[in-house]
PyMOL Python script that loads the backbone (N, CA, C, O; Angstrom):
from pymol import cmd

cmd.read_pdbstr("""\
ATOM      1  N   MET A   1      -4.261   9.799 -12.603  1.00  0.00           N
ATOM      2  CA  MET A   1      -4.786   9.475 -11.299  1.00  0.00           C
ATOM      3  C   MET A   1      -4.223   8.152 -10.788  1.00  0.00           C
ATOM      4  O   MET A   1      -3.972   7.987  -9.594  1.00  0.00           O
ATOM      5  N   ARG A   2      -4.030   7.216 -11.711  1.00  0.00           N
ATOM      6  CA  ARG A   2      -3.509   5.915 -11.322  1.00  0.00           C
ATOM      7  C   ARG A   2      -2.078   6.031 -10.816  1.00  0.00           C
ATOM      8  O   ARG A   2      -1.696   5.351  -9.863  1.00  0.00           O
ATOM      9  N   GLY A   3      -1.279   6.900 -11.459  1.00  0.00           N
ATOM     10  CA  GLY A   3       0.103   7.085 -11.034  1.00  0.00           C
ATOM     11  C   GLY A   3       0.195   7.723  -9.660  1.00  0.00           C
ATOM     12  O   GLY A   3       1.064   7.371  -8.862  1.00  0.00           O
ATOM     13  N   LEU A   4      -0.700   8.661  -9.386  1.00  0.00           N
ATOM     14  CA  LEU A   4      -0.726   9.308  -8.079  1.00  0.00           C
ATOM     15  C   LEU A   4      -1.098   8.312  -6.990  1.00  0.00           C
ATOM     16  O   LEU A   4      -0.525   8.339  -5.901  1.00  0.00           O
ATOM     17  N   GLY A   5      -2.043   7.443  -7.272  1.00  0.00           N
ATOM     18  CA  GLY A   5      -2.427   6.417  -6.307  1.00  0.00           C
ATOM     19  C   GLY A   5      -1.304   5.441  -6.033  1.00  0.00           C
ATOM     20  O   GLY A   5      -1.107   5.012  -4.896  1.00  0.00           O
ATOM     21  N   LEU A   6      -0.565   5.090  -7.077  1.00  0.00           N
ATOM     22  CA  LEU A   6       0.558   4.178  -6.898  1.00  0.00           C
ATOM     23  C   LEU A   6       1.650   4.817  -6.062  1.00  0.00           C
ATOM     24  O   LEU A   6       2.226   4.165  -5.192  1.00  0.00           O
ATOM     25  N   VAL A   7       1.940   6.078  -6.315  1.00  0.00           N
ATOM     26  CA  VAL A   7       2.953   6.786  -5.519  1.00  0.00           C
ATOM     27  C   VAL A   7       2.502   6.877  -4.063  1.00  0.00           C
ATOM     28  O   VAL A   7       3.290   6.621  -3.153  1.00  0.00           O
ATOM     29  N   PHE A   8       1.236   7.242  -3.838  1.00  0.00           N
ATOM     30  CA  PHE A   8       0.707   7.322  -2.477  1.00  0.00           C
ATOM     31  C   PHE A   8       0.793   5.966  -1.791  1.00  0.00           C
ATOM     32  O   PHE A   8       1.208   5.882  -0.635  1.00  0.00           O
ATOM     33  N   GLY A   9       0.404   4.904  -2.492  1.00  0.00           N
ATOM     34  CA  GLY A   9       0.458   3.566  -1.911  1.00  0.00           C
ATOM     35  C   GLY A   9       1.868   3.147  -1.546  1.00  0.00           C
ATOM     36  O   GLY A   9       2.088   2.569  -0.482  1.00  0.00           O
ATOM     37  N   LEU A  10       2.826   3.432  -2.413  1.00  0.00           N
ATOM     38  CA  LEU A  10       4.212   3.069  -2.122  1.00  0.00           C
ATOM     39  C   LEU A  10       4.774   3.867  -0.955  1.00  0.00           C
ATOM     40  O   LEU A  10       5.490   3.319  -0.117  1.00  0.00           O
ATOM     41  N   ILE A  11       4.455   5.161  -0.891  1.00  0.00           N
ATOM     42  CA  ILE A  11       4.945   5.985   0.212  1.00  0.00           C
ATOM     43  C   ILE A  11       4.379   5.496   1.542  1.00  0.00           C
ATOM     44  O   ILE A  11       5.111   5.371   2.524  1.00  0.00           O
ATOM     45  N   VAL A  12       3.081   5.220   1.570  1.00  0.00           N
ATOM     46  CA  VAL A  12       2.461   4.746   2.802  1.00  0.00           C
ATOM     47  C   VAL A  12       2.986   3.371   3.183  1.00  0.00           C
ATOM     48  O   VAL A  12       3.193   3.093   4.364  1.00  0.00           O
ATOM     49  N   LEU A  13       3.205   2.506   2.195  1.00  0.00           N
ATOM     50  CA  LEU A  13       3.741   1.177   2.454  1.00  0.00           C
ATOM     51  C   LEU A  13       5.141   1.258   3.045  1.00  0.00           C
ATOM     52  O   LEU A  13       5.438   0.564   4.017  1.00  0.00           O
ATOM     53  N   ILE A  14       5.997   2.082   2.483  1.00  0.00           N
ATOM     54  CA  ILE A  14       7.360   2.233   2.982  1.00  0.00           C
ATOM     55  C   ILE A  14       7.367   2.886   4.365  1.00  0.00           C
ATOM     56  O   ILE A  14       8.138   2.483   5.236  1.00  0.00           O
ATOM     57  N   ALA A  15       6.511   3.893   4.568  1.00  0.00           N
ATOM     58  CA  ALA A  15       6.425   4.539   5.879  1.00  0.00           C
ATOM     59  C   ALA A  15       5.956   3.544   6.935  1.00  0.00           C
ATOM     60  O   ALA A  15       6.467   3.541   8.055  1.00  0.00           O
ATOM     61  N   GLY A  16       4.999   2.710   6.589  1.00  0.00           N
ATOM     62  CA  GLY A  16       4.528   1.698   7.534  1.00  0.00           C
ATOM     63  C   GLY A  16       5.596   0.685   7.872  1.00  0.00           C
ATOM     64  O   GLY A  16       5.738   0.288   9.028  1.00  0.00           O
ATOM     65  N   ALA A  17       6.352   0.261   6.868  1.00  0.00           N
ATOM     66  CA  ALA A  17       7.434  -0.688   7.130  1.00  0.00           C
ATOM     67  C   ALA A  17       8.510  -0.062   8.016  1.00  0.00           C
ATOM     68  O   ALA A  17       9.049  -0.721   8.906  1.00  0.00           O
ATOM     69  N   ALA A  18       8.822   1.211   7.771  1.00  0.00           N
ATOM     70  CA  ALA A  18       9.828   1.888   8.603  1.00  0.00           C
ATOM     71  C   ALA A  18       9.336   2.051  10.035  1.00  0.00           C
ATOM     72  O   ALA A  18      10.098   1.846  10.980  1.00  0.00           O
ATOM     73  N   LEU A  19       8.062   2.420  10.203  1.00  0.00           N
ATOM     74  CA  LEU A  19       7.515   2.549  11.556  1.00  0.00           C
ATOM     75  C   LEU A  19       7.497   1.213  12.282  1.00  0.00           C
ATOM     76  O   LEU A  19       7.804   1.149  13.472  1.00  0.00           O
ATOM     77  N   LEU A  20       7.143   0.156  11.579  1.00  0.00           N
ATOM     78  CA  LEU A  20       7.163  -1.169  12.206  1.00  0.00           C
ATOM     79  C   LEU A  20       8.569  -1.568  12.613  1.00  0.00           C
ATOM     80  O   LEU A  20       8.779  -2.093  13.707  1.00  0.00           O
ATOM     81  N   TYR A  21       9.529  -1.322  11.737  1.00  0.00           N
ATOM     82  CA  TYR A  21      10.912  -1.684  12.042  1.00  0.00           C
ATOM     83  C   TYR A  21      11.417  -0.907  13.254  1.00  0.00           C
ATOM     84  O   TYR A  21      12.033  -1.480  14.153  1.00  0.00           O
ATOM     85  N   ASN A  22      11.157   0.395  13.276  1.00  0.00           N
ATOM     86  CA  ASN A  22      11.609   1.212  14.412  1.00  0.00           C
ATOM     87  C   ASN A  22      10.855   0.860  15.692  1.00  0.00           C
ATOM     88  O   ASN A  22      11.433   0.888  16.778  1.00  0.00           O
ATOM     89  N   GLY A  23       9.582   0.533  15.575  1.00  0.00           N
ATOM     90  CA  GLY A  23       8.810   0.183  16.759  1.00  0.00           C
ATOM     91  C   GLY A  23       9.235  -1.124  17.383  1.00  0.00           C
ATOM     92  O   GLY A  23       9.218  -1.261  18.606  1.00  0.00           O
ATOM     93  N   VAL A  24       9.614  -2.078  16.572  1.00  0.00           N
ATOM     94  CA  VAL A  24      10.036  -3.373  17.091  1.00  0.00           C
ATOM     95  C   VAL A  24      11.481  -3.316  17.574  1.00  0.00           C
ATOM     96  O   VAL A  24      11.835  -3.982  18.547  1.00  0.00           O
ATOM     97  N   ALA A  25      12.317  -2.530  16.904  1.00  0.00           N
ATOM     98  CA  ALA A  25      13.731  -2.480  17.249  1.00  0.00           C
ATOM     99  C   ALA A  25      13.999  -1.711  18.541  1.00  0.00           C
ATOM    100  O   ALA A  25      14.962  -2.010  19.246  1.00  0.00           O
ATOM    101  N   ASN A  26      13.164  -0.728  18.860  1.00  0.00           N
ATOM    102  CA  ASN A  26      13.398   0.094  20.042  1.00  0.00           C
ATOM    103  C   ASN A  26      12.441  -0.286  21.165  1.00  0.00           C
ATOM    104  O   ASN A  26      11.315  -0.727  20.931  1.00  0.00           O
ATOM    105  N   THR A  27      12.921  -0.102  22.388  1.00  0.00           N
ATOM    106  CA  THR A  27      12.064  -0.332  23.550  1.00  0.00           C
ATOM    107  C   THR A  27      11.845   1.004  24.241  1.00  0.00           C
ATOM    108  O   THR A  27      12.629   1.425  25.091  1.00  0.00           O
ATOM    109  N   GLU A  28      10.765   1.652  23.855  1.00  0.00           N
ATOM    110  CA  GLU A  28      10.410   2.935  24.438  1.00  0.00           C
ATOM    111  C   GLU A  28       8.983   2.863  24.968  1.00  0.00           C
ATOM    112  O   GLU A  28       8.303   1.848  24.818  1.00  0.00           O
ATOM    113  N   THR A  29       8.542   3.948  25.588  1.00  0.00           N
ATOM    114  CA  THR A  29       7.170   3.965  26.099  1.00  0.00           C
ATOM    115  C   THR A  29       6.152   4.077  24.976  1.00  0.00           C
ATOM    116  O   THR A  29       4.997   3.692  25.157  1.00  0.00           O
ATOM    117  N   THR A  30       6.547   4.589  23.835  1.00  0.00           N
ATOM    118  CA  THR A  30       5.624   4.739  22.698  1.00  0.00           C
ATOM    119  C   THR A  30       5.761   3.595  21.701  1.00  0.00           C
ATOM    120  O   THR A  30       5.359   3.729  20.545  1.00  0.00           O
ATOM    121  N   GLN A  31       6.316   2.488  22.132  1.00  0.00           N
ATOM    122  CA  GLN A  31       6.554   1.380  21.215  1.00  0.00           C
ATOM    123  C   GLN A  31       5.251   0.820  20.653  1.00  0.00           C
ATOM    124  O   GLN A  31       5.169   0.549  19.455  1.00  0.00           O
ATOM    125  N   SER A  32       4.241   0.643  21.485  1.00  0.00           N
ATOM    126  CA  SER A  32       2.995   0.051  21.004  1.00  0.00           C
ATOM    127  C   SER A  32       2.275   0.985  20.027  1.00  0.00           C
ATOM    128  O   SER A  32       1.669   0.521  19.061  1.00  0.00           O
ATOM    129  N   VAL A  33       2.337   2.303  20.275  1.00  0.00           N
ATOM    130  CA  VAL A  33       1.711   3.257  19.364  1.00  0.00           C
ATOM    131  C   VAL A  33       2.424   3.240  18.014  1.00  0.00           C
ATOM    132  O   VAL A  33       1.774   3.304  16.971  1.00  0.00           O
ATOM    133  N   THR A  34       3.734   3.155  18.025  1.00  0.00           N
ATOM    134  CA  THR A  34       4.509   3.111  16.788  1.00  0.00           C
ATOM    135  C   THR A  34       4.204   1.845  15.999  1.00  0.00           C
ATOM    136  O   THR A  34       4.092   1.887  14.773  1.00  0.00           O
ATOM    137  N   ILE A  35       4.071   0.731  16.687  1.00  0.00           N
ATOM    138  CA  ILE A  35       3.774  -0.534  16.008  1.00  0.00           C
ATOM    139  C   ILE A  35       2.376  -0.497  15.402  1.00  0.00           C
ATOM    140  O   ILE A  35       2.180  -0.954  14.275  1.00  0.00           O
ATOM    141  N   ILE A  36       1.407   0.037  16.131  1.00  0.00           N
ATOM    142  CA  ILE A  36       0.039   0.127  15.603  1.00  0.00           C
ATOM    143  C   ILE A  36      -0.015   1.070  14.407  1.00  0.00           C
ATOM    144  O   ILE A  36      -0.681   0.768  13.417  1.00  0.00           O
ATOM    145  N   ALA A  37       0.674   2.207  14.483  1.00  0.00           N
ATOM    146  CA  ALA A  37       0.699   3.146  13.355  1.00  0.00           C
ATOM    147  C   ALA A  37       1.386   2.521  12.144  1.00  0.00           C
ATOM    148  O   ALA A  37       0.919   2.682  11.017  1.00  0.00           O
ATOM    149  N   GLY A  38       2.477   1.818  12.364  1.00  0.00           N
ATOM    150  CA  GLY A  38       3.172   1.155  11.265  1.00  0.00           C
ATOM    151  C   GLY A  38       2.323   0.089  10.605  1.00  0.00           C
ATOM    152  O   GLY A  38       2.294  -0.020   9.379  1.00  0.00           O
ATOM    153  N   ALA A  39       1.633  -0.696  11.416  1.00  0.00           N
ATOM    154  CA  ALA A  39       0.762  -1.735  10.857  1.00  0.00           C
ATOM    155  C   ALA A  39      -0.397  -1.119  10.074  1.00  0.00           C
ATOM    156  O   ALA A  39      -0.803  -1.649   9.040  1.00  0.00           O
ATOM    157  N   THR A  40      -0.927   0.002  10.569  1.00  0.00           N
ATOM    158  CA  THR A  40      -2.016   0.677   9.870  1.00  0.00           C
ATOM    159  C   THR A  40      -1.553   1.219   8.527  1.00  0.00           C
ATOM    160  O   THR A  40      -2.223   1.024   7.513  1.00  0.00           O
ATOM    161  N   PHE A  41      -0.413   1.897   8.514  1.00  0.00           N
ATOM    162  CA  PHE A  41       0.122   2.429   7.263  1.00  0.00           C
ATOM    163  C   PHE A  41       0.477   1.306   6.295  1.00  0.00           C
ATOM    164  O   PHE A  41       0.224   1.412   5.095  1.00  0.00           O
ATOM    165  N   LEU A  42       1.059   0.236   6.816  1.00  0.00           N
ATOM    166  CA  LEU A  42       1.431  -0.892   5.963  1.00  0.00           C
ATOM    167  C   LEU A  42       0.196  -1.507   5.315  1.00  0.00           C
ATOM    168  O   LEU A  42       0.202  -1.788   4.116  1.00  0.00           O
ATOM    169  N   SER A  43      -0.856  -1.718   6.090  1.00  0.00           N
ATOM    170  CA  SER A  43      -2.068  -2.311   5.519  1.00  0.00           C
ATOM    171  C   SER A  43      -2.769  -1.346   4.568  1.00  0.00           C
ATOM    172  O   SER A  43      -3.334  -1.783   3.565  1.00  0.00           O
ATOM    173  N   LEU A  44      -2.747  -0.049   4.855  1.00  0.00           N
ATOM    174  CA  LEU A  44      -3.342   0.929   3.950  1.00  0.00           C
ATOM    175  C   LEU A  44      -2.602   0.957   2.616  1.00  0.00           C
ATOM    176  O   LEU A  44      -3.231   0.979   1.557  1.00  0.00           O
ATOM    177  N   GLY A  45      -1.279   0.957   2.661  1.00  0.00           N
ATOM    178  CA  GLY A  45      -0.497   0.945   1.429  1.00  0.00           C
ATOM    179  C   GLY A  45      -0.714  -0.314   0.617  1.00  0.00           C
ATOM    180  O   GLY A  45      -0.837  -0.259  -0.607  1.00  0.00           O
ATOM    181  N   ALA A  46      -0.763  -1.453   1.298  1.00  0.00           N
ATOM    182  CA  ALA A  46      -0.992  -2.715   0.588  1.00  0.00           C
ATOM    183  C   ALA A  46      -2.383  -2.745  -0.039  1.00  0.00           C
ATOM    184  O   ALA A  46      -2.551  -3.254  -1.147  1.00  0.00           O
ATOM    185  N   THR A  47      -3.381  -2.205   0.660  1.00  0.00           N
ATOM    186  CA  THR A  47      -4.739  -2.179   0.133  1.00  0.00           C
ATOM    187  C   THR A  47      -4.848  -1.262  -1.076  1.00  0.00           C
ATOM    188  O   THR A  47      -5.501  -1.614  -2.058  1.00  0.00           O
ATOM    189  N   VAL A  48      -4.222  -0.097  -1.021  1.00  0.00           N
ATOM    190  CA  VAL A  48      -4.263   0.837  -2.148  1.00  0.00           C
ATOM    191  C   VAL A  48      -3.594   0.222  -3.371  1.00  0.00           C
ATOM    192  O   VAL A  48      -4.137   0.277  -4.475  1.00  0.00           O
ATOM    193  N   ILE A  49      -2.433  -0.353  -3.178  1.00  0.00           N
ATOM    194  CA  ILE A  49      -1.712  -0.959  -4.303  1.00  0.00           C
ATOM    195  C   ILE A  49      -2.491  -2.151  -4.860  1.00  0.00           C
ATOM    196  O   ILE A  49      -2.553  -2.325  -6.078  1.00  0.00           O
ATOM    197  N   TRP A  50      -3.088  -2.975  -3.995  1.00  0.00           N
ATOM    198  CA  TRP A  50      -3.863  -4.117  -4.459  1.00  0.00           C
ATOM    199  C   TRP A  50      -5.060  -3.670  -5.290  1.00  0.00           C
ATOM    200  O   TRP A  50      -5.327  -4.239  -6.348  1.00  0.00           O
ATOM    201  N   ASN A  51      -5.780  -2.654  -4.820  1.00  0.00           N
ATOM    202  CA  ASN A  51      -6.933  -2.157  -5.570  1.00  0.00           C
ATOM    203  C   ASN A  51      -6.522  -1.560  -6.910  1.00  0.00           C
ATOM    204  O   ASN A  51      -7.217  -1.751  -7.908  1.00  0.00           O
ATOM    205  N   LEU A  52      -5.412  -0.847  -6.946  1.00  0.00           N
ATOM    206  CA  LEU A  52      -4.939  -0.295  -8.214  1.00  0.00           C
ATOM    207  C   LEU A  52      -4.580  -1.395  -9.200  1.00  0.00           C
ATOM    208  O   LEU A  52      -4.937  -1.317 -10.375  1.00  0.00           O
ATOM    209  N   LEU A  53      -3.878  -2.417  -8.732  1.00  0.00           N
ATOM    210  CA  LEU A  53      -3.502  -3.518  -9.620  1.00  0.00           C
ATOM    211  C   LEU A  53      -4.722  -4.306 -10.087  1.00  0.00           C
ATOM    212  O   LEU A  53      -4.786  -4.731 -11.240  1.00  0.00           O
ATOM    213  N   LYS A  54      -5.686  -4.500  -9.194  1.00  0.00           N
ATOM    214  CA  LYS A  54      -6.897  -5.225  -9.563  1.00  0.00           C
ATOM    215  C   LYS A  54      -7.691  -4.458 -10.620  1.00  0.00           C
ATOM    216  O   LYS A  54      -8.177  -5.058 -11.579  1.00  0.00           O
ATOM    217  N   ASN A  55      -7.827  -3.150 -10.458  1.00  0.00           N
ATOM    218  CA  ASN A  55      -8.545  -2.344 -11.440  1.00  0.00           C
ATOM    219  C   ASN A  55      -7.799  -2.284 -12.769  1.00  0.00           C
ATOM    220  O   ASN A  55      -8.418  -2.321 -13.833  1.00  0.00           O
ATOM    221  N   TRP A  56      -6.485  -2.191 -12.714  1.00  0.00           N
ATOM    222  CA  TRP A  56      -5.689  -2.162 -13.935  1.00  0.00           C
ATOM    223  C   TRP A  56      -5.815  -3.481 -14.680  1.00  0.00           C
ATOM    224  O   TRP A  56      -5.927  -3.501 -15.906  1.00  0.00           O
ATOM    225  N   TRP A  57      -5.796  -4.588 -13.935  1.00  0.00           N
ATOM    226  CA  TRP A  57      -5.911  -5.899 -14.565  1.00  0.00           C
ATOM    227  C   TRP A  57      -7.268  -6.061 -15.232  1.00  0.00           C
ATOM    228  O   TRP A  57      -7.343  -6.594 -16.340  1.00  0.00           O
ATOM    229  N   GLY A  58      -8.348  -5.614 -14.583  1.00  0.00           N
ATOM    230  CA  GLY A  58      -9.678  -5.688 -15.186  1.00  0.00           C
ATOM    231  C   GLY A  58      -9.792  -4.803 -16.413  1.00  0.00           C
ATOM    232  O   GLY A  58     -10.389  -5.204 -17.412  1.00  0.00           O
ATOM    233  N   TRP A  59      -9.223  -3.600 -16.351  1.00  0.00           N
ATOM    234  CA  TRP A  59      -9.238  -2.698 -17.499  1.00  0.00           C
ATOM    235  C   TRP A  59      -8.482  -3.303 -18.666  1.00  0.00           C
ATOM    236  O   TRP A  59      -8.917  -3.213 -19.814  1.00  0.00           O
ATOM    237  N   ARG A  60      -7.353  -3.918 -18.370  1.00  0.00           N
ATOM    238  CA  ARG A  60      -6.541  -4.538 -19.417  1.00  0.00           C
ATOM    239  C   ARG A  60      -7.296  -5.684 -20.082  1.00  0.00           C
ATOM    240  O   ARG A  60      -7.234  -5.842 -21.302  1.00  0.00           O
ATOM    241  N   ARG A  61      -8.003  -6.479 -19.297  1.00  0.00           N
ATOM    242  CA  ARG A  61      -8.771  -7.595 -19.829  1.00  0.00           C
ATOM    243  C   ARG A  61      -9.910  -7.100 -20.713  1.00  0.00           C
ATOM    244  O   ARG A  61     -10.157  -7.660 -21.781  1.00  0.00           O
ATOM    245  N   GLU A  62     -10.608  -6.046 -20.267  1.00  0.00           N
ATOM    246  CA  GLU A  62     -11.693  -5.485 -21.074  1.00  0.00           C
ATOM    247  C   GLU A  62     -11.174  -4.870 -22.369  1.00  0.00           C
ATOM    248  O   GLU A  62     -11.816  -4.975 -23.414  1.00  0.00           O
ATOM    249  N   CYS A  63     -10.033  -4.241 -22.296  1.00  0.00           N
ATOM    250  CA  CYS A  63      -9.429  -3.640 -23.488  1.00  0.00           C
ATOM    251  C   CYS A  63      -9.052  -4.722 -24.497  1.00  0.00           C
ATOM    252  O   CYS A  63      -9.277  -4.547 -25.695  1.00  0.00           O
ATOM    253  N   ARG A  64      -8.489  -5.827 -24.041  1.00  0.00           N
ATOM    254  CA  ARG A  64      -8.163  -6.926 -24.942  1.00  0.00           C
ATOM    255  C   ARG A  64      -9.414  -7.548 -25.546  1.00  0.00           C
ATOM    256  O   ARG A  64      -9.434  -7.895 -26.728  1.00  0.00           O
ATOM    257  N   ARG A  65     -10.447  -7.687 -24.742  1.00  0.00           N
ATOM    258  CA  ARG A  65     -11.706  -8.252 -25.244  1.00  0.00           C
ATOM    259  C   ARG A  65     -12.317  -7.350 -26.302  1.00  0.00           C
ATOM    260  O   ARG A  65     -12.867  -7.841 -27.288  1.00  0.00           O
ATOM    261  N   TYR A  66     -12.230  -6.047 -26.118  1.00  0.00           N
ATOM    262  CA  TYR A  66     -12.764  -5.086 -27.083  1.00  0.00           C
ATOM    263  C   TYR A  66     -11.982  -5.138 -28.389  1.00  0.00           C
ATOM    264  O   TYR A  66     -12.571  -5.051 -29.467  1.00  0.00           O
ATOM    265  N   ARG A  67     -10.678  -5.276 -28.307  1.00  0.00           N
ATOM    266  CA  ARG A  67      -9.850  -5.288 -29.524  1.00  0.00           C
ATOM    267  C   ARG A  67     -10.044  -6.560 -30.343  1.00  0.00           C
ATOM    268  O   ARG A  67      -9.898  -6.529 -31.565  1.00  0.00           O
ATOM    269  N   ASN A  68     -10.364  -7.656 -29.707  1.00  0.00           N
ATOM    270  CA  ASN A  68     -10.555  -8.934 -30.409  1.00  0.00           C
ATOM    271  C   ASN A  68     -11.886  -8.998 -31.140  1.00  0.00           C
ATOM    272  O   ASN A  68     -12.043  -9.833 -32.030  1.00  0.00           O
ATOM    273  N   GLU A  69     -12.854  -8.148 -30.799  1.00  0.00           N
ATOM    274  CA  GLU A  69     -14.176  -8.207 -31.434  1.00  0.00           C
ATOM    275  C   GLU A  69     -14.183  -7.623 -32.812  1.00  0.00           C
ATOM    276  O   GLU A  69     -15.225  -7.603 -33.468  1.00  0.00           O
TER     277      GLU A  69
END
""", "prot")
cmd.dss("prot")
cmd.show_as("cartoon", "prot")
cmd.util.cbc("prot")
cmd.orient("prot")
């Protein structure tokens, strides 16, 4: 499950960065929608990856504490 979340987070993060880049680089009528979608995907990907790393770090700390007892 952790690997699937990491893949999802990376895909969303990369998609958001690409949407932001295309939205800023082009001047079209849908530029603001593209920028908002890119920022949303970028923040969603960053949040998913941050939560996965935070949970992994806590699990690792608990596992080390258990082994030392």
